[in-house]
C-alpha positions in Angstrom: -0.2 24.3 -14.6 -0.9 26.0 -11.3 1.1 29.0 -10.2 3.3 28.8 -7.2 1.3 31.8 -5.9 -0.5 30.2 -3.0 -3.4 32.7 -3.2 -4.3 31.3 -6.6 -4.2 27.6 -5.5 -7.3 25.7 -4.8 -7.4 22.8 -2.3 -9.0 19.4 -3.2 -12.5 18.8 -2.0 -12.5 18.1 1.7 -9.0 19.4 2.1 -9.8 21.2 5.4 -11.1 19.4 8.4 -12.7 22.2 10.4 -14.4 20.0 12.9 -11.2 19.3 14.8 -9.9 21.5 17.7 -6.9 23.6 16.9 -3.7 21.7 17.8 -0.9 23.4 19.8 1.3 25.3 17.4 4.7 24.0 16.2 7.4 26.4 17.5 8.3 29.1 14.9 12.0 28.5 15.5 11.6 24.9 14.3 10.1 25.6 10.9 11.6 25.9 7.4 10.1 26.9 4.1 10.8 25.1 0.8 11.4 27.3 -2.3 11.0 24.3 -4.6 10.2 20.6 -4.8 12.6 18.5 -2.7 12.6 15.8 -5.4 13.0 17.5 -8.7 13.5 21.2 -7.8 10.5 22.6 -9.7 8.8 25.6 -8.2 5.3 25.3 -9.5 2.8 23.4 -7.3 -0.8 23.0 -6.3 -2.4 22.8 -2.9 -3.6 19.4 -1.8 -4.6 19.6 1.9 -4.7 22.4 4.5 -4.8 22.0 8.3 -3.4 18.5 8.5 -2.7 17.4 12.1 -1.2 14.4 13.8 -4.3 12.2 14.5 -2.3 8.9 14.6 0.1 9.3 17.6 -1.4 12.6 18.8 2.1 13.8 19.9 3.1 16.3 17.2 1.9 19.9 17.5 1.1 22.1 14.6 -1.2 22.2 11.5 0.4 21.4 8.1 -0.1 22.1 4.4 0.6 19.6 1.7 1.5 20.7 -1.8 1.9 18.7 -5.0 4.7 19.3 -7.4 3.4 20.2 -10.9 6.5 18.5 -12.5 7.2 15.2 -10.8 3.9 14.9 -8.9 5.3 14.2 -5.5 3.7 15.8 -2.4 5.5 17.7 0.2 4.9 19.8 3.4 5.6 23.5 3.3 6.5 24.8 5.8 7.9 21.8 7.5 9.8 21.0 10.7 13.5 21.6 10.6 15.9 18.7 11.1 16.8 20.1 14.5 13.1 20.2 15.6 11.6 17.1 13.9 12.2 15.0 17.1 9.1 16.8 18.6 7.0 14.6 16.2 8.4 11.3 17.4 7.7 11.4 21.2 5.3 8.5 21.0 6.6 6.8 17.9 6.4 3.0 17.6 10.0 2.3 16.8 10.8 2.7 20.5 9.5 -0.8 21.2 11.6 -4.0 21.1 11.4 -6.0 17.9 8.3 -8.3 17.6 8.5 -12.0 17.5 8.4 -13.6 14.0 5.5 -12.0 12.1 4.7 -12.7 8.4 2.4 -10.4 6.5 1.5 -13.5 4.4 -0.1 -15.0 7.5 -3.0 -12.6 7.1 -4.3 -14.6 4.0 -6.3 -17.8 4.3 -3.5 -19.9 2.8 -0.8 -18.3 4.9 -2.9 -18.7 8.1 -4.4 -22.2 7.5 -1.8 -23.8 5.2 1.4 -22.1 6.4 3.4 -25.2 5.5 2.9 -24.2 1.8 4.1 -20.6 2.4 7.0 -21.9 4.5 7.9 -24.5 1.8 7.9 -21.7 -0.8 10.2 -19.5 1.2 12.5 -22.4 2.3 13.0 -23.2 -1.4 13.8 -19.6 -2.2 16.3 -19.3 0.7 18.2 -22.6 1.4 19.5 -21.1 4.7 15.9 -20.7 5.9 14.3 -23.4 8.0 10.7 -22.4 8.6 8.5 -25.1 10.1 6.1 -26.7 9.4 7.1 -26.9 5.7 5.8 -28.7 2.7 8.1 -29.2 -0.3 5.2 -28.7 -2.8 4.8 -25.1 -1.5 7.4 -23.9 -4.0 5.1 -24.9 -6.9 1.6 -24.7 -5.3 1.9 -21.1 -4.1 1.8 -20.0 -7.7 -1.9 -20.9 -7.5 -2.4 -18.4 -4.7 -1.1 -15.1 -6.0 -2.2 -13.0 -3.1 -0.3 -15.2 -0.6 2.7 -15.4 -2.9 2.8 -11.6 -3.2 2.8 -11.1 0.5 5.4 -13.9 1.0 7.7 -12.1 -1.4 7.0 -8.9 0.5 7.9 -10.7 3.8 11.4 -11.2 2.3 11.5 -7.9 0.5 11.7 -9.6 -2.9 15.4 -10.3 -2.2 17.5 -12.9 -4.0 19.0 -15.8 -2.1 22.4 -14.5 -0.8 25.8 -15.8 -1.7 28.0 -16.7 1.2 28.9 -13.7 3.2 26.6 -11.3 1.4 26.1 -8.1 3.4 22.7 -6.4 3.9 22.0 -3.1 5.4 18.6 -2.1 6.6 18.5 1.7 6.9 16.0 3.2 9.3 15.6 -0.3 10.7 13.6 0.7 13.8 14.1 -1.9 16.5 15.6 -4.4 14.1 12.7 -6.8 13.1 13.9 -7.1 9.5 17.6 -7.3 10.4 16.6 -10.4 12.3 14.6 -11.7 9.3 17.5 -11.0 6.9 19.9 -12.9 9.2 17.5 -15.9 9.1 17.6 -15.7 5.3 21.4 -16.1 5.3 22.6 -12.5 5.0 25.3 -10.9 7.1 22.7 -8.2 8.0 23.0 -5.1 10.1 20.9 -2.0 10.7 21.2 1.7 11.1 18.5 3.7 13.0 18.4 7.4 14.1 16.1 6.6 17.1 18.5 5.8 20.0 15.7 4.1 22.0 14.9 1.8 19.1 18.6 1.0 18.8 18.7 0.2 22.5 15.7 -2.2 22.1 17.4 -3.9 19.1 20.8 -4.3 20.9 19.0 -5.7 23.9 17.9 -8.6 21.6 21.4 -9.2 20.4 20.9 -7.5 17.0 23.7 -5.7 15.1 22.0 -2.3 15.0 23.7 1.1 15.6 22.7 4.8 15.7 23.0 6.6 12.4 20.9 8.3 9.7 20.6 9.2 6.1 22.2 10.9 4.2 25.4 11.1 6.3 25.8 7.5 7.4 29.6 7.5 7.6 29.7 4.0 6.3 32.2 2.5 3.9 31.4 2.8 0.1 30.8 -0.2 -2.1 30.3 -2.5 1.0 26.8 -4.0 0.7 25.2 -6.5 -1.7 21.7 -5.3 -0.6 20.4 -2.1 1.0 16.7 -1.9 2.1 14.7 1.1 3.1 11.1 0.4 4.4 8.8 3.3 5.1 11.7 5.7 5.7 12.3 7.9 2.6 9.0 9.8 3.3 10.5 10.9 6.7 13.7 12.4 5.2 14.4 16.1 4.6 16.8 15.3 1.7 15.4 12.3 -0.2 17.7 12.8 -3.2 20.8 12.9 -1.0 19.6 9.8 0.8 19.2 7.9 -2.5 22.7 9.0 -3.6 24.1 7.7 -0.3 22.4 4.3 -0.8 23.9 4.1 -4.2 27.3 4.9 -2.8 27.0 2.2 -0.1 26.1 -0.6 -2.6 28.6 -2.7 -4.4 28.5 -2.6 -8.2 25.6 -4.8 -9.2 24.0 -4.6 -5.7 20.3 -4.4 -5.1 18.2 -1.7 -3.4 14.7 -2.4 -2.1 12.4 0.5 -1.0 8.8 0.8 0.2 6.9 4.0 0.8 3.3 5.3 0.7 1.8 5.9 -2.7 0.4 9.4 -3.0 -1.8 8.2 -5.9 -3.3 5.4 -3.8 -7.0 4.8 -4.1 -7.2 5.1 -0.3 -5.9 8.7 -0.5 -8.5 9.5 -3.2 -11.2 8.1 -1.0 -10.2 9.4 2.5 -8.5 12.6 1.5 -6.9 14.3 4.5 -7.8 11.3 6.7 -5.6 8.9 4.7 -3.2 7.0 6.9 -0.3 7.5 4.5 -0.1 11.3 5.1 1.0 11.1 8.7 1.8 14.8 9.2 4.4 16.1 10.0 6.5 12.9 10.1 5.9 12.3 6.4 7.7 15.2 4.8 7.7 13.9 1.2 5.1 11.6 -0.4 6.0 9.9 -3.7 4.1 9.2 -6.9 5.5 6.4 -9.1 6.6 9.1 -11.5 8.5 11.0 -8.8 10.1 7.8 -7.3 11.3 6.6 -10.7 12.8 10.0 -11.5 14.5 10.2 -8.1 16.1 6.7 -8.5 17.3 7.4 -12.0 18.8 10.7 -10.9 20.6 8.9 -8.1 22.2 6.5 -10.6 20.1 3.4 -10.3 19.1 1.1 -13.2 16.8 -1.9 -13.6 14.0 -0.1 -11.7 11.1 -2.4 -11.2 7.9 -1.9 -9.1 6.7 -4.9 -7.2 3.2 -5.8 -6.0 2.8 -4.4 -2.5 0.6 -7.4 -1.5 -2.8 -7.3 0.3 -2.1 -4.3 2.5 -5.1 -2.2 1.5 -7.5 -3.4 4.3 -5.1 -2.4 7.0 -4.5 1.1 5.5 -8.1 1.7 4.8 -9.0 0.6 8.4 -6.4 2.9 9.8 -7.7 5.8 7.6 -11.3 5.1 8.7 -10.1 5.3 12.4 -8.5 8.6 11.7 -11.7 9.9 10.0 -13.5 9.1 13.3 -10.8 10.8 15.4 -10.3 7.6 17.2 -7.0 6.8 19.0 -4.5 4.3 17.7 -5.5 0.8 18.8 -9.2 1.5 18.8 -10.9 -1.5 17.3 -12.3 -0.7 13.8 -14.1 -2.8 11.2 -14.3 -1.8 7.6 -18.0 -1.8 6.4 -18.7 -4.2 3.5 -18.5 -1.6 0.8 -15.1 -0.3 1.8 -13.8 -3.9 2.4 -14.8 -4.7 -1.2 -13.0 -1.6 -2.5 -9.9 -2.6 -0.6 -9.9 -6.2 -2.0 -10.4 -4.8 -5.5 -7.4 -2.6 -5.0 -5.3 -5.5 -3.9 -6.3 -7.5 -6.9 -5.5 -4.7 -9.3 -2.1 -4.1 -7.7 -1.1 -7.7 -8.4 -1.1 -6.8 -12.1 -0.3 -3.1 -11.8 2.0 -2.6 -8.8 1.7 1.2 -8.8 -2.0 1.0 -8.2 -1.8 0.0 -4.6 -1.5 1.8 -1.3 2.2 1.6 -1.2 5.0 1.8 -3.8 7.5 -1.1 -3.5 10.4 -1.0 -5.9 13.7 -2.7 -6.5 16.6 -1.1 -8.3 20.2 -1.9 -9.0 23.6 -0.2 -9.0 25.1 -0.6 -12.4 27.6 -3.5 -12.4 31.2 -2.8 -13.4 
């Protein structure tokens, strides 16, 4: 156990990147300190990384310190931006853009790219309302022979069940509404909530039912939704526990919650250290371990908690981390060298059997039925 006394804490190897120029400072009026872990409330912690800076969008000032809770093993920034000042970190954020055309993660695999009719047949069988083309009826059975493609196909639909007529879905932190559109095509009465007004404007311009709002104070009706989804959002929130309680309140009894977030225990973090893409300081305020996420969901009242394979996403995250390690701007072409590509593929294979061994944590949980 490491004392909370920061003078006694020791950073991980490579925690400081002293080769980078000093970034502009975050304004003092926009900082807050955390007396305890934002997930479990424990005070004891250890130092993970010093001097983290925004080397993804290069729009956020400041240098940041990441600690790890000794109890639940989540990571968190301290000090961190206040809720009033956090907007400084999002000046160039990607959610401002209009939603992309139909994009499937599963198209990145050989089967999904060359034999998309099998993938489409699999998803069409899962969701009778869906009508992807081209489609082959054998896809529902044959995709079992290609677990990597099937895992990503399930990720494409967020592991959701086929909806009953009129089933409502809410995508919280929906950005410019790409998954809201996907959920509508699956047969859900889907809508989105997003704090970024520019992203909402982009979604509305495409005719999508998205409005401005944020967790935890959504102002929405309780017990309203059969499904709530939260993709790459909880790590951005100042009050993750309050957010999960709000999701629980919004769900109907028996309703499903789907969540995805970076995995603090990812092999990519172990390899790249402060250059790991999942850190994204200071926009990522809290980073979860599987232990911390399970605890947080249980404390919010969820049951039937099950981690799902994240799919073959490691190569993208490793490539992004390599780009950061080279201080290259977003969009700079980068190719993983063969040794790192092999490690990424190995991680993807392991996460099919052990879902908490990947770069991301993907989990489904349920509100207790009446």
